[in-house]
Structure formats: structure tokens, C-alpha cells
N, C-alpha and C positions, 0 to 999 in steps of 0.2 A: 532474184534481182530486186534491188531497192528502188521503189518508186516514191515520188513526192508530188505534192500539189504545189502550185505557185505560192510564193511568199504572200502572206495575207496582209496587204497594205491597209485594208480597212480596219483590221484588228489592231494594227500598229497605231493608227490614228486614234482609235477608241481608247487604247491604253494610255496614250499621251494625254488625251483630253481628260481622262479620269485620274491622271496622276499616278498611274500604276507603272512606274518607270524605275528601273534599277540602273544606276550609273556605275560603270567600272571606273576605278580610280584613274586609269589612263585617260579616259574620255573627259573626265572633269579637269584633269591636269591640262589637257590640250585646249579645252575651252578657255581656261584662264590664261594660258600662254598667248592665245590669239586674240584675247580681249573680247570674246563672245559672251554675251549674257546668256545664262541658262535658258531663260524664257525664249530668247531668239533662236537658240539651237533647237529647242523643242518644236517651235513653230516651223523652222526650216525642215525638220525631219517629218513632221506631221503633214506638211503641204508638199513635200518633195516627191521625187520620182525614183522608183526602184530601177537602178540601171544594171545591176548584176544580182542575180537570184541564186542563192545557195541553199535552197529549201531542203536538200538532202543532208545538209550538215547536221552533225550530232554534237552535243545533246539537244540543240535547238535549231530550228530553221533560221537562217541568217541571210541578210541582204546588204548590198551597198546602196545607199540612198544618196541622191544628189539633191541638195537644197541650196537656197540662197539666203544670205544675210547681208542686208544693205548692199546688194549687187555683187557680193563676193560669193564665189562657188564654195560649197561645203560638201565634203563627202563624209558620211557617217556609216560605220558598220554597226548594224543593229541585229538583234535576235529576238525571237518571240517564244514565250511559253504559253501556248494556247490554253492548256488546261488551267493554269493559274491566272491567265489573262494579264500577263506582265510582259513589258518590253524591256530589253536590255540594250543600253548604249555602250558599245564595246570600245570604240575609238572614233576620233574625229580628225580630219585633216583638210587642209586646203589643197586641192589637186593642182598639179603643175603640168607643164607641157613635156616633161621628160617621160611621163607614163600615160597621160591622157591627151586626146586631141583637143586643142582649143578651137573655137572660143567657148564651147559649151561644156567641155570636159565630161561628156557622156560616154565616149568611146575610148577604150583602152588601146594604146599603141601596140602594134604587132612587133614582136622581137625581130 
């Protein structure tokens, strides 16, 4: 049986603060499309809340983080490499009410 510990949000914040971040092309592309400054995205993730924890994911523990940029909700899928102390930003999107419950977009809608 595979066991995992909760996603390490403190390590995520440390990696972002230290600049130890790897951006997947898709995440950079989405930030530009939505007019989000990279610094604002990093702050939103660093100060955001893990709303879905996929710690058992391989090759790296992954999470869905809810952050805010200028009052707009932002979801970021991030992963951590604890051994290398690096954070990976996989994708970004603005949640909508087709998949998440407004007004805070923390809870996924049930099918």
C-alpha cells in the first residue's frame, strides 16, 4: 500500500521565495494569456491555499493551490521535488462555476 504525507506547503513557499521554481511552458503560456505578471503568480501561489492534495502522485507530490491576483481567483497545479528543493508550476487557470462552486472556488462540483 502506497502511503504519503500531506503536500508540503511550507517547502513550496520556501522554494518560491528562494527562486527555486521550474515553470512548465504551459503555465507560462497561461500566465501571459491571462495578463498575469510572473511575480503576481508566484505571490498568489506562495500565499495561497492547497485545496486538493495529490501527494501520492508520481514522480512528484502535486497539489492544486487556490490563490488570488487583484481579487481574481487563480488555480495553480504545482509539484515539489523535496530532495532537490524545487517547485514546479505545471499549469494555471482561472476557475469557473462549471467545475467549482462560487464564490470562493475552493470546492469542486460533484458530477
